[in-house]
RODO-2510 file (C-alpha; in nm, 4 decimals, decimal comma):
residues 477
     n   res          X          Y          Z
     1     m    -0,4162    -0,3252     2,6034
     2     s    -0,3567    -0,5201     2,2808
     3     e    -0,2415    -0,3264     1,9731
     4     e    -0,4035    -0,5889     1,7495
     5     k    -0,6628    -0,4321     1,5202
     6     l    -1,0318    -0,4637     1,5915
     7     p    -1,2449    -0,6783     1,3599
     8     k    -1,4126    -0,4637     1,0938
     9     r    -1,7772    -0,3798     1,1641
    10     s    -1,8698    -0,4634     0,8044
    11     e    -1,7121    -0,8104     0,8265
    12     n    -1,8116    -0,9284     1,1735
    13     f    -2,0335    -0,6810     1,3575
    14     s    -2,0989    -0,9135     1,6506
    15     e    -1,7317    -0,9822     1,7192
    16     w    -1,6469    -0,6133     1,6663
    17     y    -1,9067    -0,5261     1,9333
    18     n    -1,7704    -0,7760     2,1866
    19     q    -1,4077    -0,6758     2,1269
    20     v    -1,4788    -0,3026     2,1579
    21     i    -1,6419    -0,3540     2,4978
    22     l    -1,3567    -0,5695     2,6278
    23     r    -1,0689    -0,3620     2,4876
    24     a    -1,2165    -0,0251     2,5825
    25     e    -1,2634    -0,1690     2,9341
    26     m    -1,6376    -0,1067     2,9447
    27     a    -1,7234    -0,4491     3,0868
    28     d    -1,5912    -0,8012     3,1280
    29     y    -1,7340    -1,1497     3,1566
    30     s    -1,8293    -1,2714     3,5033
    31     p    -1,7466    -1,6191     3,6392
    32     v    -2,1261    -1,6712     3,6475
    33     r    -2,2481    -1,7648     3,2986
    34     g    -2,4469    -1,4856     3,1354
    35     c    -2,3528    -1,2180     3,3888
    36     m    -2,1194    -0,9224     3,3360
    37     v    -1,8864    -0,7078     3,5401
    38     v    -1,9334    -0,3420     3,4495
    39     r    -1,5897    -0,1816     3,4678
    40     p    -1,5342     0,1779     3,5878
    41     y    -1,5359     0,3272     3,2367
    42     g    -1,8646     0,1548     3,1520
    43     w    -2,0122     0,2482     3,4894
    44     a    -1,9134     0,6134     3,4413
    45     l    -2,1162     0,6134     3,1179
    46     w    -2,4095     0,4537     3,3029
    47     e    -2,3825     0,7186     3,5770
    48     n    -2,4077     0,9929     3,3139
    49     i    -2,7137     0,8213     3,1652
    50     q    -2,8638     0,7949     3,5156
    51     k    -2,8015     1,1608     3,5875
    52     a    -2,9581     1,2770     3,2600
    53     l    -3,2688     1,0638     3,3143
    54     d    -3,3008     1,1230     3,6888
    55     t    -3,3008     1,4993     3,6328
    56     r    -3,5864     1,4574     3,3853
    57     f    -3,7826     1,2283     3,6202
    58     k    -3,7577     1,4722     3,9094
    59     a    -3,8521     1,7665     3,6872
    60     t    -4,1789     1,5837     3,6120
    61     g    -4,2624     1,5203     3,9771
    62     h    -4,1233     1,1690     4,0253
    63     v    -3,9327     1,0630     4,3374
    64     n    -3,6923     0,7746     4,3978
    65     a    -3,7361     0,4854     4,6424
    66     a    -3,5985     0,1328     4,6861
    67     f    -3,7905    -0,1953     4,7001
    68     p    -3,6658    -0,5452     4,7939
    69     l    -3,4719    -0,7752     4,5636
    70     f    -3,6737    -1,0767     4,6800
    71     i    -4,0405    -1,1203     4,5903
    72     p    -4,2716    -1,3929     4,7313
    73     m    -4,3646    -1,6399     4,4566
    74     s    -4,7322    -1,5971     4,5462
    75     f    -4,7121    -1,2297     4,4401
    76     l    -4,6219    -1,3205     4,0831
    77     e    -4,8991    -1,5786     4,0697
    78     k    -5,1636    -1,3149     4,1479
    79     e    -5,1415    -1,1640     3,7980
    80     k    -5,1909    -1,4532     3,5540
    81     e    -5,0554    -1,2911     3,2347
    82     h    -4,7579    -1,1538     3,4252
    83     v    -4,6433    -1,4864     3,5699
    84     e    -4,6944    -1,6614     3,2341
    85     g    -4,4825    -1,3966     3,0634
    86     f    -4,1960    -1,4190     3,3117
    87     s    -4,2004    -1,7803     3,4350
    88     p    -3,9326    -1,9096     3,1906
    89     e    -3,6939    -1,6330     3,3065
    90     l    -3,7328    -1,6555     3,6849
    91     a    -3,4492    -1,7238     3,9282
    92     v    -3,6072    -1,8784     4,2391
    93     v    -3,4597    -1,9047     4,5898
    94     t    -3,5780    -2,2124     4,7811
    95     h    -3,3259    -2,2183     5,0675
    96     g    -3,1959    -1,9526     5,3045
    97     g    -2,9759    -1,9812     5,6142
    98     g    -2,9444    -2,3560     5,5587
    99     q    -3,3220    -2,4065     5,5793
   100     q    -3,5839    -2,4693     5,3138
   101     l    -3,8060    -2,1626     5,2853
   102     e    -4,1766    -2,1928     5,3597
   103     e    -4,2446    -2,0029     5,0373
   104     p    -4,0002    -1,9737     4,7457
   105     l    -3,8699    -1,6247     4,6732
   106     v    -3,8214    -1,4903     4,3235
   107     v    -3,5142    -1,2738     4,2531
   108     r    -3,6634    -0,9526     4,1129
   109     p    -3,7257    -0,9757     3,7349
   110     t    -3,9281    -0,6511     3,7591
   111     s    -4,1162    -0,4978     4,0526
   112     e    -4,4825    -0,4465     3,9556
   113     t    -4,5998    -0,7090     4,2047
   114     i    -4,4137    -0,6038     4,5191
   115     i    -4,4733    -0,2353     4,4471
   116     g    -4,8421    -0,3122     4,3857
   117     h    -4,8540    -0,4763     4,7301
   118     m    -4,7047    -0,1661     4,8918
   119     y    -4,9291     0,0748     4,7005
   120     a    -5,2315    -0,1158     4,8329
   121     k    -5,1080    -0,0327     5,1838
   122     w    -5,0253     0,3309     5,1138
   123     i    -5,3131     0,4467     4,8921
   124     k    -5,6447     0,5083     5,0703
   125     s    -5,7967     0,8224     4,9221
   126     y    -5,8017     1,0239     4,6007
   127     r    -5,5885     1,2722     4,7967
   128     d    -5,3024     1,0154     4,7921
   129     l    -5,2949     1,0156     4,4112
   130     p    -5,1049     1,0254     4,1891
   131     v    -4,8156     0,8199     4,3285
   132     l    -4,5071     0,8759     4,1109
   133     i    -4,2147     0,6559     4,2224
   134     n    -3,9007     0,5393     4,0425
   135     q    -3,6237     0,3083     4,1562
   136     w    -3,2711     0,2478     4,0259
   137     a    -3,1997    -0,1214     4,0723
   138     n    -3,0602    -0,4476     3,9400
   139     v    -3,2872    -0,7241     3,8107
   140     v    -3,2393    -1,0889     3,7150
   141     r    -3,3904    -1,2663     3,4126
   142     w    -3,2624    -1,6137     3,3300
   143     e    -3,1783    -1,5575     2,9639
   144     m    -3,0456    -1,8474     2,7591
   145     r    -2,8561    -1,6425     2,4980
   146     t    -2,6671    -1,3517     2,6466
   147     r    -2,4590    -1,0620     2,5128
   148     l    -2,2744    -0,7928     2,7091
   149     f    -2,5049    -0,4977     2,7917
   150     l    -2,7783    -0,6109     2,5510
   151     r    -2,9036    -0,9195     2,7306
   152     t    -2,7499    -1,0529     3,0512
   153     l    -2,8890    -1,2575     3,3413
   154     e    -2,8442    -0,9627     3,5748
   155     f    -2,8634    -0,6042     3,4534
   156     y    -2,9097    -0,2522     3,5870
   157     w    -3,2032    -0,0264     3,5128
   158     q    -3,4564     0,2192     3,6381
   159     e    -3,8204     0,1216     3,6751
   160     g    -4,0914     0,3775     3,7313
   161     h    -4,4231     0,2740     3,8875
   162     t    -4,7148     0,5130     3,9148
   163     a    -5,0763     0,4988     4,0341
   164     h    -5,3572     0,7247     3,9120
   165     a    -5,7278     0,7926     3,9634
   166     t    -5,8326     0,7529     3,5994
   167     h    -5,7422     0,5732     3,2803
   168     e    -5,6842     0,9087     3,1098
   169     e    -5,4271     1,0139     3,3712
   170     a    -5,2466     0,6782     3,3435
   171     e    -5,2346     0,7045     2,9633
   172     e    -5,1081     1,0625     2,9860
   173     e    -4,8300     0,9460     3,2222
   174     t    -4,7365     0,6557     2,9931
   175     l    -4,7017     0,8845     2,6909
   176     k    -4,5259     1,1569     2,8925
   177     i    -4,2542     0,9054     2,9850
   178     l    -4,2306     0,7856     2,6244
   179     d    -4,1675     1,1481     2,5223
   180     l    -3,9114     1,1845     2,8021
   181     y    -3,7239     0,8732     2,6845
   182     t    -3,7360     0,9964     2,3242
   183     d    -3,5983     1,3357     2,4280
   184     f    -3,3117     1,1719     2,6183
   185     a    -3,2261     0,9285     2,3382
   186     v    -3,2254     1,1959     2,0683
   187     n    -3,0709     1,4892     2,2545
   188     d    -2,8284     1,3164     2,4933
   189     a    -2,7454     0,9782     2,3371
   190     a    -2,7723     1,1150     1,9786
   191     i    -2,9813     0,8105     1,8848
   192     p    -3,2748     0,8988     1,6550
   193     v    -3,5271     0,6572     1,8047
   194     l    -3,8751     0,5962     1,6684
   195     p    -4,1504     0,6022     1,9351
   196     g    -4,4535     0,3811     1,8914
   197     q    -4,6907     0,1219     2,0327
   198     k    -4,6096    -0,2455     2,0694
   199     t    -4,8510    -0,5001     1,9263
   200     d    -5,0553    -0,7162     2,1634
   201     k    -4,8151    -1,0012     2,0867
   202     e    -4,5110    -0,7938     2,1840
   203     k    -4,6556    -0,5956     2,4774
   204     f    -4,5435    -0,6349     2,8392
   205     a    -4,7027    -0,9299     3,0208
   206     g    -5,0034    -0,7930     3,2119
   207     a    -5,0176    -0,4537     3,0379
   208     l    -5,3134    -0,2903     2,8684
   209     r    -5,0820    -0,1172     2,6208
   210     s    -4,7036    -0,0983     2,5789
   211     y    -4,5109     0,1810     2,4097
   212     t    -4,1493     0,1668     2,2996
   213     i    -3,8593     0,3629     2,1547
   214     e    -3,6935     0,1626     1,8769
   215     a    -3,3414     0,2338     1,7528
   216     m    -3,1544     0,1182     1,4424
   217     m    -2,8080    -0,0184     1,5140
   218     g    -2,5055     0,0079     1,2841
   219     d    -2,5853    -0,3303     1,1230
   220     t    -2,9491    -0,2145     1,0630
   221     r    -3,0921    -0,4432     1,3312
   222     a    -3,3460    -0,2941     1,5698
   223     l    -3,2960    -0,2523     1,9422
   224     q    -3,5827    -0,1878     2,1823
   225     s    -3,4264     0,0897     2,3893
   226     g    -3,6954     0,1791     2,6439
   227     t    -4,0563     0,0906     2,7214
   228     s    -4,3542     0,2563     2,8893
   229     h    -4,6598     0,0522     2,9874
   230     n    -5,0182     0,1443     3,0693
   231     l    -5,1084    -0,1431     3,3028
   232     g    -5,4770    -0,0519     3,3192
   233     q    -5,6343    -0,1922     3,6363
   234     n    -5,4825    -0,5412     3,6005
   235     f    -5,2298    -0,5059     3,8834
   236     a    -5,4626    -0,2853     4,0889
   237     k    -5,7229    -0,5637     4,0900
   238     a    -5,4634    -0,8346     4,1564
   239     f    -5,3214    -0,6419     4,4552
   240     d    -5,6338    -0,4560     4,5657
   241     i    -5,4960    -0,1064     4,5039
   242     r    -5,8096     0,0999     4,5713
   243     y    -5,8969     0,4513     4,6795
   244     l    -6,2028     0,6365     4,8064
   245     d    -6,3093     0,8872     4,5428
   246     q    -6,4662     1,2289     4,6078
   247     t    -6,8120     1,0701     4,6397
   248     n    -6,6761     0,8235     4,8999
   249     q    -6,6916     0,5279     4,6579
   250     l    -6,4129     0,2681     4,6428
   251     q    -6,2393     0,2655     4,3044
   252     y    -5,9477     0,0662     4,1627
   253     c    -5,6391     0,2665     4,0663
   254     w    -5,4937     0,2773     3,7169
   255     t    -5,1204     0,2021     3,7144
   256     t    -4,8196     0,2369     3,4844
   257     s    -4,4641     0,1086     3,4720
   258     w    -4,1701     0,2084     3,2539
   259     g    -3,7980     0,1455     3,2270
   260     v    -3,4659     0,1730     3,0483
   261     s    -3,1568    -0,0308     3,1273
   262     t    -2,7833    -0,0719     3,0700
   263     r    -2,8941    -0,1940     2,7261
   264     l    -2,8699     0,1773     2,6360
   265     i    -2,4912     0,1436     2,6597
   266     g    -2,5075    -0,1272     2,3928
   267     a    -2,7276     0,1034     2,1835
   268     i    -2,4735     0,3865     2,2043
   269     i    -2,1858     0,1536     2,1102
   270     m    -2,3661    -0,0011     1,8120
   271     t    -2,5165     0,3245     1,6830
   272     h    -2,2023     0,5388     1,6829
   273     g    -1,8975     0,3100     1,6979
   274     d    -1,6621     0,2580     1,4030
   275     d    -1,3641     0,0414     1,3062
   276     q    -1,1413     0,2371     1,5474
   277     g    -1,3687     0,1577     1,8452
   278     l    -1,6183     0,3520     2,0525
   279     l    -1,7492     0,6927     1,9522
   280     l    -1,9301     0,8457     2,2472
   281     p    -2,1703     1,1414     2,2340
   282     p    -2,0148     1,4361     2,4239
   283     k    -2,3155     1,4840     2,6546
   284     l    -2,2716     1,1345     2,8000
   285     a    -1,9025     1,0521     2,7440
   286     p    -1,7194     0,9738     3,0720
   287     i    -1,4259     1,1755     2,9338
   288     q    -1,5206     1,4573     2,6962
   289     v    -1,1698     1,5906     2,6324
   290     v    -0,8301     1,4239     2,6570
   291     i    -0,5147     1,6388     2,6635
   292     v    -0,2005     1,4777     2,5205
   293     p     0,1253     1,6682     2,5857
   294     i     0,3929     1,6030     2,3228
   295     y     0,7653     1,6425     2,4015
   296     r     1,0927     1,4581     2,3347
   297     n     1,3093     1,5492     2,6329
   298     d     1,3059     1,7086     2,9764
   299     e     1,3729     2,0519     2,8314
   300     q     1,0651     2,0344     2,6077
   301     r     0,8610     1,8848     2,8905
   302     a     0,9475     2,1844     3,1106
   303     l     0,8150     2,4092     2,8355
   304     v     0,4956     2,2124     2,7566
   305     m     0,3647     2,0972     3,0963
   306     p     0,2935     2,4391     3,2575
   307     v     0,0817     2,5253     2,9502
   308     v    -0,0956     2,1874     2,9719
   309     e    -0,1751     2,2425     3,3406
   310     k    -0,3121     2,5876     3,2664
   311     l    -0,5188     2,4381     2,9839
   312     r    -0,6613     2,1735     3,2152
   313     q    -0,7662     2,4422     3,4646
   314     q    -0,9322     2,6461     3,1905
   315     l    -1,1330     2,3377     3,0901
   316     s    -1,2409     2,2449     3,4441
   317     a    -1,6085     2,2743     3,3446
   318     f    -1,5648     1,9658     3,1224
   319     r    -1,4832     1,6024     3,1990
   320     v    -1,1109     1,6196     3,1147
   321     e    -0,8328     1,3603     3,1261
   322     l    -0,4616     1,4454     3,1044
   323     d    -0,2598     1,1624     2,9489
   324     d     0,0960     1,2139     3,0722
   325     r     0,2065     0,8508     3,0385
   326     t     0,5779     0,8340     2,9579
   327     e     0,6018     0,4625     2,8741
   328     v     0,4000     0,4854     2,5499
   329     t     0,4254     0,6967     2,2335
   330     p     0,1848     0,9788     2,1400
   331     g     0,0603     0,7587     1,8512
   332     f    -0,0283     0,4812     2,0952
   333     k    -0,2145     0,7322     2,3110
   334     f    -0,4109     0,8625     2,0121
   335     n    -0,5218     0,5096     1,9191
   336     d    -0,6030     0,4283     2,2804
   337     w    -0,8326     0,7283     2,3271
   338     e    -0,9924     0,6727     1,9875
   339     l    -1,0709     0,3158     2,0950
   340     r    -1,2355     0,4549     2,4088
   341     g    -1,4428     0,6983     2,2060
   342     v    -1,3344     1,0259     2,3687
   343     p    -1,5029     1,2950     2,1535
   344     l    -1,2187     1,5500     2,1494
   345     r    -0,8401     1,5235     2,1765
   346     l    -0,6172     1,8261     2,2400
   347     e    -0,2491     1,7948     2,1489
   348     v     0,0064     2,0372     2,2960
   349     g     0,3667     2,0394     2,1698
   350     t     0,6465     2,2984     2,1737
   351     k     0,5288     2,4610     1,8487
   352     d     0,1761     2,4929     1,9919
   353     v     0,3214     2,6610     2,3020
   354     e     0,5124     2,9090     2,0834
   355     k     0,1996     2,9912     1,8814
   356     g    -0,0300     3,0107     2,1871
   357     s    -0,2590     2,7462     2,0403
   358     v    -0,3526     2,3770     2,0652
   359     m    -0,4298     2,1154     1,8005
   360     a    -0,7827     1,9771     1,8379
   361     a    -0,8741     1,6378     1,6856
   362     r    -1,2401     1,5347     1,6536
   363     r    -1,3087     1,1667     1,7164
   364     d    -1,5998     1,1627     1,4698
   365     i    -1,3843     1,2800     1,1746
   366     p    -1,0661     1,0702     1,1338
   367     g    -0,7378     1,2025     0,9998
   368     k    -0,6422     1,5548     0,9002
   369     e    -0,9994     1,6545     0,8127
   370     g    -1,0955     1,6339     1,1789
   371     k    -0,8082     1,8516     1,3043
   372     t    -0,8384     2,2206     1,3907
   373     i    -0,5969     2,4707     1,5469
   374     l    -0,7593     2,6460     1,8448
   375     p    -0,6134     2,9620     2,0040
   376     m    -0,5545     2,9320     2,3802
   377     e    -0,7538     3,2509     2,4199
   378     n    -1,1214     3,1655     2,4958
   379     i    -1,0293     2,7956     2,4742
   380     a    -1,3221     2,6856     2,6944
   381     e    -1,5700     2,8504     2,4596
   382     s    -1,4038     2,6948     2,1526
   383     v    -1,4077     2,3476     2,3130
   384     s    -1,7741     2,3886     2,4089
   385     d    -1,8623     2,4822     2,0501
   386     l    -1,6702     2,1843     1,9120
   387     l    -1,8366     1,9384     2,1516
   388     n    -2,1792     2,0745     2,0537
   389     t    -2,0871     2,0366     1,6869
   390     i    -1,9792     1,6747     1,7436
   391     q    -2,3017     1,5973     1,9343
   392     k    -2,5143     1,7316     1,6465
   393     a    -2,3008     1,5570     1,3845
   394     l    -2,3433     1,2180     1,5545
   395     l    -2,7220     1,2580     1,5627
   396     e    -2,7364     1,3691     1,1998
   397     r    -2,5144     1,0801     1,0885
   398     a    -2,7256     0,8258     1,2767
   399     r    -3,0500     0,9779     1,1426
   400     n    -2,9225     0,9715     0,7846
   401     f    -2,8161     0,6076     0,8241
   402     r    -3,1542     0,5160     0,9734
   403     d    -3,3535     0,6911     0,7022
   404     a    -3,1416     0,5375     0,4235
   405     n    -3,2205     0,1893     0,5580
   406     i    -3,5970     0,2218     0,6068
   407     h    -3,7981     0,1343     0,2970
   408     n    -4,1680     0,1615     0,2169
   409     s    -4,2543    -0,1951     0,1224
   410     n    -4,6010    -0,2331    -0,0242
   411     d    -4,5885    -0,6001    -0,1193
   412     y    -4,4814    -0,9130     0,0651
   413     s    -4,1855    -1,0025    -0,1572
   414     g    -4,0535    -0,6475    -0,1142
   415     l    -4,0822    -0,6753     0,2644
   416     q    -3,9059    -1,0130     0,2642
   417     e    -3,6145    -0,8629     0,0733
   418     v    -3,5909    -0,5381     0,2735
   419     v    -3,5833    -0,6949     0,6207
   420     q    -3,2717    -0,8964     0,5363
   421     n    -3,0656    -0,5762     0,5703
   422     g    -3,2992    -0,2992     0,6787
   423     w    -3,6417    -0,2015     0,8066
   424     a    -3,9700    -0,2181     0,6193
   425     f    -4,2335     0,0486     0,6826
   426     s    -4,5526    -0,1179     0,5671
   427     w    -4,9286    -0,1255     0,6033
   428     w    -5,0525    -0,3880     0,8491
   429     c    -5,4117    -0,4993     0,8986
   430     g    -5,3641    -0,5517     1,2734
   431     s    -5,4097    -0,9312     1,2676
   432     r    -5,2005    -1,1693     1,4745
   433     e    -5,2031    -1,4182     1,1837
   434     c    -5,0165    -1,1784     0,9540
   435     e    -4,7759    -1,0785     1,2326
   436     d    -4,6963    -1,4448     1,3069
   437     k    -4,6548    -1,5356     0,9397
   438     i    -4,4092    -1,2515     0,8758
   439     q    -4,2031    -1,3422     1,1821
   440     e    -4,1994    -1,7130     1,0965
   441     e    -4,0981    -1,6597     0,7346
   442     t    -3,8606    -1,3632     0,7650
   443     k    -3,7458    -1,3617     1,1318
   444     a    -3,8573    -0,9953     1,1403
   445     t    -4,0940    -0,8684     1,4074
   446     i    -4,3151    -0,5636     1,4286
   447     r    -4,0920    -0,3240     1,6202
   448     c    -4,3696    -0,0717     1,6728
   449     v    -4,6728     0,0944     1,5247
   450     p    -4,5434     0,4542     1,5248
   451     i    -4,7297     0,7275     1,7077
   452     e    -4,7033     0,9524     1,4005
   453     q    -4,8881     0,7845     1,1132
   454     p    -4,8815     0,8944     0,7481
   455     g    -5,2625     0,9055     0,7376
   456     g    -5,4933     0,7514     0,4818
   457     e    -5,5366     0,3804     0,4232
   458     g    -5,3557     0,1048     0,2401
   459     n    -5,3483    -0,2712     0,1938
   460     c    -5,1838    -0,5047     0,4438
   461     v    -4,8378    -0,6027     0,3199
   462     c    -4,9106    -0,9658     0,4123
   463     c    -5,2757    -1,0450     0,3371
   464     g    -5,3783    -0,7501     0,1182
   465     k    -5,6816    -0,6602     0,3305
   466     p    -5,7565    -0,2920     0,4105
   467     a    -5,5201    -0,1446     0,6702
   468     k    -5,5363     0,1842     0,8598
   469     k    -5,1894     0,1841     1,0192
   470     k    -4,8304     0,1335     0,9114
   471     a    -4,5731    -0,0517     1,1209
   472     y    -4,1960    -0,0972     1,1275
   473     f    -4,0795    -0,4529     1,0569
   474     a    -3,7181    -0,5491     1,1310
   475     k    -3,4889    -0,8153     1,2694
   476     a    -3,3912    -0,7239     1,6230
   477     y    -3,1499    -0,7895     1,9060
***
């Protein structure tokens, strides 16, 4: 690992982001342009994200399955909006086993079509509903401009696909998942996302309505961090997903789809990281606590290490790493673990052994201010309390930053100024013309129309006509 300093976030946020990922060994570039190799440390974070979400999915009645990577081209062509939305991003297989295929196969960009085909086979009666299935998978979208974790040709995600008897049930499911994603983002990732509805321009291709959780990154840009779509009956009609209702009449199902991806890792890095590197929320951090023994000779080592081993056993309920490397200095180790974003460091030297205590250093508070002496007695409880404190502090810091960079802009010149380095929260008349004009002239898009509205009415920030809803406008990744 290089000891060269990271670029400062304030001077070159983009390069800081790339360097943090590479130096903290989260991911690396693949020999295939636009693809990434997720390294063990990055994958461990993804596994913790998976676990936190999967537990929530199962608690709400969803089950996991797996569907094929290859989708017949004809499937995508059945839903007109869907194929138009995805056609520029498709990777298409035309040959297999040395032979030209009778029908080209698309490498999965998302699975609505193939899952719709299967649901048409499986669903016959109202008794079969609802169907609540999720899959953890990789997908391919042929992006032109790529960035590690945020936008790569191949990425990892979960995609839920459900089928219901009524529009009301499908809408309830869509919003339930939006709430679930919000709960995860806020309480596990410590990212204070804003849930809302996408505009018709920004909604998922083929959806009736799309909902999103939007997060503000450390450079004030927005990142769409999860989406939940009410697909109406569009895919049900395209794939003939029908059921016999209680009066023995054939009805089309109402379907939903929803997903979050490894983009969440990028969100965590850009929300919490600082000039020293990563800063990971304790609930998701691959390593929550690192123990660094400090000694100068074999005699001191013999004194310190039994205490360190006992300490590690007492903290077995946490994800703990013992750094007993002898070829590097304690200072190097401190910098290394700060770069990797480990929330809590415990230092144990001969004086600590004598006093029956350890020195605890919080990653979120640099220098002496973040250091506390913890007695060895009840150490697990003390560590648990500190990790909870760090988790809450990260959320509060991110929320304060977000709120300080969202401005109520009531006129167009104000909006134009705000979106250069922040978000505008403004009245919008709902017209595509105003949405297009703002994007063309400011490069800012409507991130979402929030679920919670201030109430009342105002004048559209663009055209001045009466408006009933406010929207968030921002530049985005």
